[in-house]
N, C-alpha and C positions, 0 to 999 in steps of 0.2 A: 176483489178480482186476484189471480195467482200472480205470482209472481212471472213477467212477463220476459221471453227469449226472440233474438231473430231468429226469424225459421227462414224466411229468402228473399232473395233480389229483387226487385222487380226490373225489368225492361224500360219499361213508359205506362205510359198513364194507362191506356185499353187493358194494358194485361194488371196494372191495379184494381182498375174498375170491375172486369171479370172475376178476378180474384174477389174481390171482396162481395161481391155479387153471391158465389159460389157459398165461402163462406158465411155467410149469415143467413143462406137457405138452409144449410144444415146444422144449423145455432152453433155454431165451432167460435169461442170466443177470440178475438183479434183485434190489432192495431194498425191502420195503414201508418205507415211514416213516409214523409215526404223528404226529400232532400233539396227541394226546391227554397231556394234565398235568393229574397227580390232586391237586395244587397248587391248578391252577384250574378244578379240577372239568370240565373239557373247553369251556370256553368257545373255547378256539381254535379245535377242532373247528365251533363253529356259526359261527362266522365266516369263518373260511378253508377248510374242508372235512376231511373225515377223516385224509389226509395226501396221500402222494405218492409214486410210485413212480420209484426210480433204476436208470438201466444205463449201458453202455458205449454210448459215443456215436455206435457202429455199427449198433446196435438201437432207434437212436430212430425211425425211420420208420415200421417194422413195429411197436412195441407204440403210438404213435402212432392209426396206424390200426386195431388191435384195441380201442383204449380207446373213440376214437371211434363205431366199430359196439356198442359193448358199453353204452357212453350212450345212445346211441339207440335200440336195442331195450330198456331200462331205463326212459326216458321211454314210448317207445310202452305199454309193458307196465302202468306206472302210472296213465297217461292212461283207459286202457278199462273 
């Protein structure tokens, strides 16, 4: 796999699962990295978000656009 770069920070597990599914469906290589650390009982996830997605640089813009759309949709649904 190509050299991976952090592309987007994920707010929660639902957002992470949805983004993972979309990227897999589109055959975009990626790795989901969780900030969960059982030694600290998830405290970093509260402060820093669920985690982030890493991918080759050439997919950055495409993943960022998908992430932005997904975030907007999730926020709109939660405010209704």
